[in-house]
C-alpha positions as CSV (number, residue, x, y, z in Angstrom):
1,M,117.5,23.1,12.4
2,K,119.1,26.5,11.4
3,K,118.1,27.9,14.9
4,R,119.9,25.0,16.6
5,I,123.1,25.6,14.5
6,L,123.0,29.3,15.2
7,A,122.5,28.7,18.9
8,C,125.5,26.3,19.0
9,V,127.8,28.7,17.1
10,L,126.8,31.6,19.4
11,T,127.4,29.5,22.5
12,M,130.8,28.3,21.3
13,T,131.8,31.9,20.4
14,L,130.8,33.1,23.8
15,I,132.7,30.4,25.6
16,L,135.8,31.0,23.4
17,M,135.7,34.7,24.2
18,L,135.5,34.0,27.9
19,L,138.4,31.6,27.8
20,V,140.7,33.9,25.8
21,G,140.3,36.6,28.5
22,C,141.4,34.1,31.2
23,I,144.4,32.6,29.4
24,S,146.4,35.8,29.0
25,G,149.7,35.4,30.9
26,K,150.9,39.0,30.8
27,A,149.6,40.0,34.3
28,S,151.3,37.0,36.0
29,T,154.6,37.7,34.3
30,K,154.5,41.4,35.2
31,T,153.7,40.5,38.9
32,S,156.6,38.0,39.2
33,D,159.0,40.6,37.7
34,M,157.7,43.4,40.0
35,F,158.0,41.6,43.4
36,E,160.5,39.2,44.8
37,Y,159.5,36.8,47.6
38,I,161.6,37.1,50.8
39,G,159.9,34.9,53.3
40,Y,157.0,34.2,55.6
41,S,156.2,35.9,58.9
42,S,154.3,33.5,61.2
43,E,153.6,36.3,63.7
44,T,151.5,38.3,61.2
45,S,150.5,35.3,59.0
46,S,151.9,37.1,55.9
47,E,154.4,36.8,53.1
48,I,157.2,39.3,52.9
49,V,158.1,40.6,49.5
50,Y,160.0,43.6,48.1
51,D,159.6,45.7,44.9
52,T,162.5,44.8,42.6
53,E,162.9,48.4,41.3
54,T,162.6,50.4,44.6
55,K,163.6,47.7,47.1
56,V,160.7,48.8,49.3
57,M,159.4,45.9,51.5
58,Y,155.7,44.9,51.8
59,A,153.7,42.3,53.8
60,I,150.9,40.4,52.0
61,S,148.2,39.1,54.3
62,E,147.3,35.4,54.3
63,V,144.5,35.7,56.9
64,A,141.1,34.6,55.5
65,Y,139.2,37.9,56.1
66,N,141.7,40.2,54.4
67,R,143.8,37.8,52.2
68,G,145.9,39.6,49.6
69,T,146.1,43.0,51.4
70,M,149.5,44.6,50.9
71,T,151.0,46.6,53.8
72,L,154.0,48.9,53.5
73,L,156.7,48.0,56.0
74,V,158.3,50.9,57.8
75,D,161.4,51.4,60.0
76,E,161.4,53.0,63.4
77,N,161.4,56.5,61.9
78,G,158.4,55.8,59.7
79,K,160.3,55.6,56.5
80,P,159.7,52.7,54.0
81,K,161.8,49.7,55.0
82,L,164.3,48.8,52.2
83,W,165.6,45.4,51.3
84,E,169.3,44.9,51.7
85,E,170.8,41.9,50.0
């Protein structure tokens, strides 16, 4: 009987520890403050965002084999493209 109670307590503790790590909302808040969504490019199947501090623009891939890949957007001179409001 003691072994069963100990096993239940250990299992519940492990599950609780795993859930606490997944619930933390700090990363999602940081990401939403860091980048601002501009729009979607159907030619490249990617979302266009810009960094709120530097105004540098990026494309985030939506294609299945490289989903989430961020690519720096550059102008005709090779300099980072900046968001102008």
